[in-house]
C-alpha positions in Angstrom: 169.3 120.5 126.4 167.3 117.4 125.3 170.4 115.5 124.3 172.8 116.6 127.0 171.9 113.7 129.4 173.0 111.3 126.6 176.6 112.7 126.8 176.9 113.8 130.4 175.5 112.0 133.5 175.8 115.1 135.8 172.1 115.6 136.7 172.9 118.8 138.6 174.6 120.3 135.6 171.6 119.4 133.3 169.2 120.8 135.8 171.2 124.1 136.0 171.4 124.4 132.3 167.7 123.8 131.8 167.0 126.5 134.5 169.2 128.9 132.6 167.5 128.1 129.3 164.1 128.9 130.9 165.4 132.1 132.3 166.7 133.1 128.9 163.3 132.4 127.3 161.7 134.7 129.9 164.2 137.4 129.2 163.7 137.0 125.5 159.9 137.2 125.7 159.8 140.2 128.0 162.5 142.0 126.0 160.7 141.7 122.6 157.2 142.0 123.9 157.5 144.0 127.1 156.7 147.3 125.5 154.1 145.8 123.1 150.4 145.8 123.9 149.4 142.2 125.0 145.9 142.5 123.5 144.4 144.4 120.5 141.8 145.8 122.9 144.5 147.9 124.6 144.5 150.1 121.5 141.4 152.4 121.3 138.9 152.4 118.5 139.9 156.0 117.8 143.5 155.0 117.4 142.6 152.2 115.1 140.5 154.5 113.0 143.2 157.1 112.7 145.8 154.5 111.7 143.5 152.9 109.1 142.9 156.3 107.6 146.6 156.7 107.2 147.0 153.3 105.7 144.1 153.9 103.3 146.2 156.3 101.3 148.3 153.4 100.3 146.0 150.3 100.5 142.5 151.7 100.7 139.7 150.8 98.4 139.1 154.4 97.4 142.4 154.3 95.5 140.7 152.4 92.8 137.4 153.3 91.0 135.8 155.9 88.8 138.1 158.8 89.8 141.1 156.8 88.8 139.9 155.7 85.5 139.4 152.2 86.8 143.1 151.8 87.6 144.1 150.1 90.8 146.3 152.6 92.6 146.7 150.6 95.8 150.3 150.0 96.6 152.5 147.9 98.9 153.1 148.3 102.6 156.6 147.3 103.8 157.5 147.5 107.4 160.8 147.1 109.3 159.0 146.9 112.6 158.7 143.6 114.4 155.5 144.4 116.2 151.9 143.2 115.5 150.3 146.7 115.3 150.1 146.7 111.5 148.5 143.3 111.6 146.0 144.2 114.3 145.1 147.5 112.6 144.5 145.9 109.2 142.1 143.4 110.7 140.2 146.0 112.8 137.7 147.0 110.2 134.6 147.7 112.4 133.9 150.0 115.3 131.1 150.0 117.9 129.5 153.4 118.0 127.0 154.6 120.8 124.6 157.4 120.1 123.5 160.0 122.6 121.1 157.6 124.2 123.7 154.9 124.5 122.3 152.7 121.7 125.2 150.7 120.0 125.7 150.4 116.2 128.4 149.0 114.0 130.4 151.3 111.8 132.3 149.6 109.0 135.6 151.4 108.1 137.1 151.7 104.7 138.3 148.3 103.5 142.1 147.9 103.2 143.9 145.6 100.9 145.9 143.7 103.5 146.9 140.4 102.0 150.1 139.3 103.8 150.3 136.0 102.0 149.3 133.7 104.8 146.5 131.1 104.4 144.8 128.4 106.4 146.9 125.2 106.3 145.2 122.6 104.1 145.9 119.8 106.5 144.8 121.8 109.6 142.1 124.3 108.6 141.1 124.9 112.2 144.7 125.4 113.5 145.6 128.4 115.7 147.9 129.6 113.0 148.1 130.2 109.3 151.0 129.5 106.9 152.8 131.4 104.2 152.9 130.0 100.7 155.0 132.2 98.4 153.8 130.3 95.3 150.2 131.1 96.0 150.4 134.6 97.5 149.8 136.3 94.2 148.0 139.3 95.8 150.3 139.8 98.8 150.8 143.5 99.5 152.0 143.6 103.1 155.6 142.6 103.8 157.5 142.4 107.1 161.0 143.0 105.6 162.7 142.0 108.9 160.2 139.5 110.1 157.8 140.0 113.1 156.9 138.7 116.5 154.0 136.7 115.2 155.9 134.9 112.4 157.5 131.6 113.3 159.8 129.2 111.6 158.6 125.7 112.2 160.2 123.0 110.1 159.4 123.5 106.5 156.6 126.0 107.3 156.4 129.7 108.2 153.5 130.2 110.6 151.7 133.3 111.7 150.1 133.4 115.1 146.5 134.7 114.9 144.7 136.6 117.6 141.2 135.4 116.6 142.3 131.8 116.1 144.0 131.6 119.4 140.9 132.6 121.3 142.3 135.9 122.4 145.4 134.6 124.0 147.8 137.5 125.1 150.9 138.1 123.0 153.4 137.2 125.7 151.6 133.9 126.4 151.5 133.0 122.7 155.3 133.7 122.3 156.1 131.7 125.4 154.0 128.8 124.2 155.7 128.9 120.8 159.1 128.8 122.4 158.1 125.9 124.5 156.9 124.1 121.4 160.2 124.6 119.7 159.1 127.4 117.4 161.1 130.6 117.2 160.1 134.0 115.8 161.4 135.0 112.4 163.1 138.4 112.7 166.4 139.9 111.7 168.2 140.7 114.9 171.7 141.0 113.4 173.3 144.4 113.9 175.3 145.1 110.8 173.6 145.7 107.4 175.7 142.9 105.7 174.7 140.5 108.4 171.1 141.4 108.0 171.3 140.9 104.3 172.8 137.4 104.7 169.9 136.5 107.1 167.4 137.8 104.6 168.9 135.8 101.8 168.5 132.6 103.7 164.8 133.0 104.3 162.4 132.5 101.4 159.8 134.8 103.0 162.3 137.6 103.8 164.0 137.4 100.4 160.7 137.5 98.6 159.8 140.7 100.5 163.1 142.3 99.7 162.7 141.4 96.0 159.2 142.9 96.0 160.5 146.1 97.6 163.3 146.2 95.0 160.8 145.8 92.2 158.7 148.7 93.6 161.7 150.9 93.8 162.6 150.0 90.2 159.3 151.3 88.8 159.5 154.9 87.5 155.9 155.9 88.2 156.1 154.7 91.8 156.3 157.0 94.9 157.8 155.8 98.1 156.7 157.2 101.5 159.0 156.5 104.5 157.4 157.0 108.0 159.2 156.7 111.3 162.7 155.5 110.1 166.0 157.3 110.6 167.6 155.8 107.4 170.3 154.4 109.7 173.3 152.7 108.2 172.5 149.3 109.7 169.6 149.1 107.3 171.6 150.1 104.2 170.6 146.8 102.5 167.1 148.2 102.4 167.8 151.7 101.3 170.3 150.9 98.6 167.4 149.4 96.7 166.1 153.0 96.4 169.5 154.4 95.3 169.7 151.6 92.7 166.1 152.1 91.6 164.2 154.3 89.2 161.2 155.6 91.2 161.0 159.4 90.9 159.7 160.6 94.3 160.7 159.9 97.9 159.0 161.3 100.9 160.7 161.0 104.3 159.2 161.9 107.7 160.9 164.1 110.2 159.7 164.2 113.8 159.9 167.4 115.7 162.4 170.2 114.9 163.6 169.7 111.3 166.9 171.3 112.3 167.5 169.0 115.2 170.7 166.9 115.1 168.8 163.7 114.5 166.7 165.2 111.7 169.7 166.8 110.0 171.3 163.3 110.0 168.2 161.9 108.3 168.2 164.6 105.7 171.9 164.0 104.9 171.2 160.3 104.5 168.2 160.9 102.2 170.2 163.3 100.1 173.0 160.8 99.9 170.6 158.2 98.6 169.4 160.6 95.9 173.0 161.6 95.1 173.8 158.0 94.3 171.2 157.9 91.5 172.3 157.9 87.9 171.6 161.1 86.0 169.1 159.2 83.9 166.8 158.4 86.9 166.9 161.4 89.2 165.2 161.1 92.6 163.3 164.0 94.1 163.3 163.9 98.0 160.6 165.7 100.0 160.6 165.9 103.8 157.4 166.1 105.8 156.3 166.4 109.4 155.7 163.0 110.9 153.0 164.4 113.2 151.0 165.6 110.2 150.4 162.0 109.3 148.4 161.6 112.5 148.9 157.9 112.5 147.6 157.2 116.0 145.5 160.3 116.4 146.1 163.1 118.9 
């Protein structure tokens, strides 16, 4: 829109196109963020605590220590969701508790390994964002395999919006401001699995995440837990890493009646993944009740 006046002197057309562009921005923002909490405070402490307990099985400090022979058993957390809930939960490590007399005290929750590879930019240490540097993110253990609402391509940098650095600015406001500044969220919106794979290949961040997931799937003593995904065909580029891999155990969540039409489809897809394995590296698939994970509490 910025260069249109250079090629066309119809001011009414330019104004109308700019208006349409602004309306499209509003639709975009409200579509991707409309069902998402605007502030971390809209999630209760009890919900955060429950979610952190779930995540601690994979990234908690208790997975390394004397009872493990000193081995670090913490794993990777890979998500296909675009939302900020994982980010907010990983940062929410303290709760305010009030006793029977109303006196407040701070409860520190179990620490989680939640390095997502983003760091303060060297040239702007007080910026409202942090940037990803794949060459320095040695300990990264959280990967947004399809991008996320708070990750933005901006020139040669990939930036992450930060709640605490923005002064508590609501999500919708942050997204809108980013669009106005010419920054666009990094997420895979293509529909077909081949189109998604091509999008991933052209992003250093996304491709690094896929390679890390592939490496985890290719390690025999690893176990993979899948929560809240239907194993749909449009994400086959993700799940074929499992069928091509060597990990021995796969746990897949089912929500509700295990014999419902949707759950039967998930079971068939999981069994198909296992059936594509070579005889040398068999895959054992176990289904579990998603409600039993109690991710957000009762």
